[in-house]
Structures are given as C-alpha cells and as structure tokens.
N, C-alpha and C positions, 0 to 999 in steps of 0.2 A: 509662715507669713510674718514679716517684720513689722515694726511699729508704724512705718510710713504707709505700708499697704493696709494695715488695720485702720489707720486714720482715714485713708481715702475711701475704704469700703464703708466706714461709719458715716462719712459725709454724704456718700451717694445714697445709702439706705435712709438717711434722715431727710431726703428730698432736697438736698443742696441748700438747706436753710442757713448753714454757717460757712459753706465752701462752694465756690463757683465751679462749674464743670471744667474749665480750663486749668484752674489751680489743682483740682483733683487729678487730672491727667498728668500735669507736670510733676506732682509729688510721687505718683505711682511710677512714672518713668525714671525719676531720680532714684527711687528705692530699688529699681532693677538695674541701676548703673548703665542705663541706655542713653546715648547721645541723641540730640535732635536729628543729626544727619542719618543715624541708623534707623530711627523711627520713620523719617521721610522716605528712606529707601524701601523699607518693608511695606509702607502704605502707598507707595508710588505717588508721593506728593513732594512738593518742594519744601526746603527748610523754612522759608518765609511763611508758608501756609501752616506748617506745624507750630511755629511760634505764634501765629495769629490765633490758632485754636487754644493754645495754653494761656494766651493773654485775653481770651474772650473778646477779641477784636474781630467780630463777625462781619463788620462792614468792609474788611479787606479781603473777604472771600467771595466767590462767584454769586451765591444766592442761597435762599432758605433750604432748598432741596439738597444742595451740595453740603451746606453746613451740617445738617443733621446726619447726612451720610458719612462725612468725615469724622464727626464725633462718635458715631456708632462704631465705625471701623477701628478708631483709635482705642475706644474702651474695650473692644473685643481683643485687640492685640495685647492690652495690659491685663486681660482677664477681670475686668470690672463689669458692674451692672450697666450694660449699654443703654437699655430703655430708660432707666432712671436718669442717666446723664442727658440723654436726648430730650426728655421732658423738662429738664431744668434749664435748657438753653433759652435765653431771652434774646430774641433778634431785635435789632434797632428798628424803630418806627420811621418810615420814610414819609415826611409830610407831603400831602398832595398839593399841587399848585392851585393857587387861588383862582377861582373861576372869574373870567372876565366879565365886567359889568355889561349888562344888556342895555343898549340905548333905547330910550323911550321912543315909541313910534308916534308920529304926528299925522293928523288927518290932512291929506292933500286935497285941496278943493279942486273939483272938476267942473267945468262949465256944463250947465244943463242944456240938453238938446231941445232946440225949439221946434215947433210944429211947422212942417213944410206946407206952404200954400200952393196947391197944384192948379188953381183956377186960371192964372195967367197962361200957364203952359198949355192947358186944354184949349183956351181960346185961340192961341197961336196955331195949334195943330189943326183946329177946324178951319181957320182961314187958309192954311196951306193946302189942305185937301180940297177946299172949294175952288181955289185958283187952278189946281191941276185938273179938276173936272171940267171947268169952263174952257180951259185951253184945249182939251181933247174934243169938246163939242164943236167949237167954232173954227179951230185951225187944223184939226186933223181929220174932218169928215170927208169922205170920198166924193168926187164930182158926179153929178147926175148924168145918166146916159139916156138919150131919147131913142125910143124903139118905135119903128114905123108900124102902123096898124095894118098895112097891106101885106098879106102873106103871098110870097111869090110862088108860082106853080113850078113843080119840079120838072126838069128836062131829062128824059130818058135817053141815054147814049149807049148803043150796043158795044159790048167789050168782049173781045176774044180771050177766052181763058185757056191757057196752056197747062197740060198736066204737069204736076210737080215731079221732079226727079226723085227716084227712090232714096230713102235715107239709109245710109250705111252706119251700122253700129260700130263704134270704136271702143275697143277694150283698153282700159288704161294699163300702162306698163307697170309691172311689179317693181316695187322699190328695191334698189340694189342695196344689199347689206354692206354696212361700213366695214372696212378691212380691220382685222384684229390688231390690237396694239402689240408692239414688239416687247419681248421679255425685258430687254434692257431699259426701255422707257418705263415699264411698270416698276422695275427695281429702283430706278432713280426717283420715282414719285413717292416711294415709301420713305418716310423720315427715319433716319438712323438715330437710336437713343444715344444720348451723351453719356460718356463713362462717369461713374460715381467718383467723387473726390476721395483720394486715399487718406486714411486716418493719419494724424501726425505721429511720427516715430519719437520714442523717448530716447534721451541720451543714456549712455552707459552709467549705471549706478543710480539712475533716477527712477522714481515711481510716481504714478498718477492716482490721486484720490478724488472720489466724487461722493459728496454727502447729500442726501435728501432728507430733510427734517419734517417728520410727520407730527412732531410736538416740539415745544420749546426745549432746547438742549444747549448745554455749554460744551465746547470742544476745544482741546488744546493739542497741538501737533508740534513735536520737536524733531530736529534732524539728528544726524549722527554726532554732531558737535554740541548737542544740548541747546541749540539755538531755536528759539520759538519761531515757527513759521506761521502759525495760525492759532489765535486764542481769543474767543469771543462767545457771547451768548447769541444763539441763532433762533429767530422766531419760527413758529410753525408755518409750513407752506413754502419755505425758502430752500435753496440748495447752494452748494459751494463746490467748485472744482479747483484743484491745486496740484502742484508737482513739488517733489522734494527728494533729497539725496538719502538713500537708505543707509542704515536702518532708521526707521521712523518710529518714535514713541508717541502713542495716542492715549488721551484720556477723554472719554465721552460720557457725559451725564444724560440721564433718561435714555439709556441706550436702546431700550425696547422700541422707542419711537424714531429711530434713526436707521436709514438704509445706507450702507457703505459699499461702494464699488472700488475694488483695488485692481488697477491695471486692466480694466474692462471686465472683471469678474466679480460677482456678488460675494461679499465677505460676511460670514456668519459671526455676529457679535455675542451670541448667547453663551458660548463656552468661556468668554472672557468677562462676563458681567457679574458683578456682585453688588448687592444693595443698590441697584439701578445705575451703577457706574461701571463702565468697561475700561480696563487698563491692559494694554498689550503693546507689543513691538512687532513691526513688520520688517522682516529681514530682506 
C-alpha cells in the first residue's frame, strides 16, 4: 500500500473528521493511476457523476438512496471501508416550502326563521269547504219523484212456451303451432364477435420497454449511440412505456420494486441488481 492509500484509509478510519468522502475517493483513485473515465466505465456511471462524487456535490446526483449506493460501490472498487465512507456522507438539506397563510374565517349572518302563522290559511280552507258543501246541497240534489198510492192489478196473459232447441257443445280448435325458424334466420340473429385489434409491430432494430413502479425508482435508458432516451425519478404506482433502438443500456434504482417487460416478456432484474441498483444492456 502506498502513501496515498494509507492516507485515505486513515481518513476513513478516523470517521472522515479531516477528509471528506469525495476527497478520499479521489486520492485513492489517483494512487491507483485510474482515470475518471475508467472508474465510470467499471461502475456503469457517467464521468460527470463520478466527478460529482469526488467533489461531494451530491445535489447533482439523483437522490439520497442513489448517492449512498454510488459511494459504497466506488469505495468497494478502490478497496476502502465502504460503510465508513457512506456514514460520512452529508446530504444537502432541502428547505420545505413555507406553508400558506390560512385566512381567518368570518361569521356570516343568516336571517332568523320567523314563525309561520297558519290561522289565516285555516280560515280560508274552512270557507272553501263550506262553499263546496252548500253547492252540493242546493244545486246538485236530485228532483223528487211522485209515486201514486194506487196499486194496479196485474193482468194475466196466457203465453205459449216453445221448447228450447238442444244445445250443441262446441269444442275449441287446438292452437296451431308456429312454424320453426329457418336455420339461416337463426344464424343471422346471432351477433358475430368483432376481431381483436392486432398489436403494433416493432420496426427492425427497435425494442419496447414497459416499466411498472411499485416503489419510487430512478431510471435511465440510453440507446446504442449513448443518447439518453429516458431519465427521471418515477413515483410509486406509475408506469412508463417506450421504444428505442438496440442495444439499450439501463440503470434502475430500487430495482426490487420495479417490474420490467421487454418486448412483451417479463424480464428478471435480480441477476443484474447490486446494492439495490440494476445495470445491464439489452441486445
């Protein structure tokens, strides 16, 4: 071990009292004659992210979970005490927005409900009912019929009664069954199911990715030309679908809470996950 490695180890063992984690990583890298680009390639990070780690500029990195994972992997690469460096990381405090002032409530006057006097309405109702009764008595009574007190004597007239003809019982005709439906009419009456739409076809050299986030996760996707196609922090309960030209390089944080479907098939992230971060390339 050379002097630079010994100094870095001493700073880490002392709880980073005299040396920041980024400076310890930078000195250990320089002692091993490693360049920033070489470290970035081995850690699957960009050169700007490695420089941000060595400068303790954690505000330029995705978040606390990723910062600790990056520092831990960098320390293991340089064979330093990873846990001591992670515990010495001081993340910037993000001030919370000031709460909006709550307006004071005012008492809104409402008019009091007055008592309803039902006596005039009752008198009017009584007058209407009385007028209807008087009308029925005087104008709608039936006229009197005079009945003579003399009872007439009945006159008996002989009537010849002829025998009634015999009654013939009629049997109702049985209902005729309705003719059966033709097979062609039945076939036409059955609705035919509409064909399901065909899935969209991918172009040559393209791949389709479908992310389902069961926890907060940061994802970065690059195409074959190292062009960033997708890079953002995705909240829990969301999903994202995209297409890109292969090969695709992916970095997924909190990989255990992410389900990835690659060209319609579920892709297992466990073999590519280290320290909660998955890094792999889809050919």
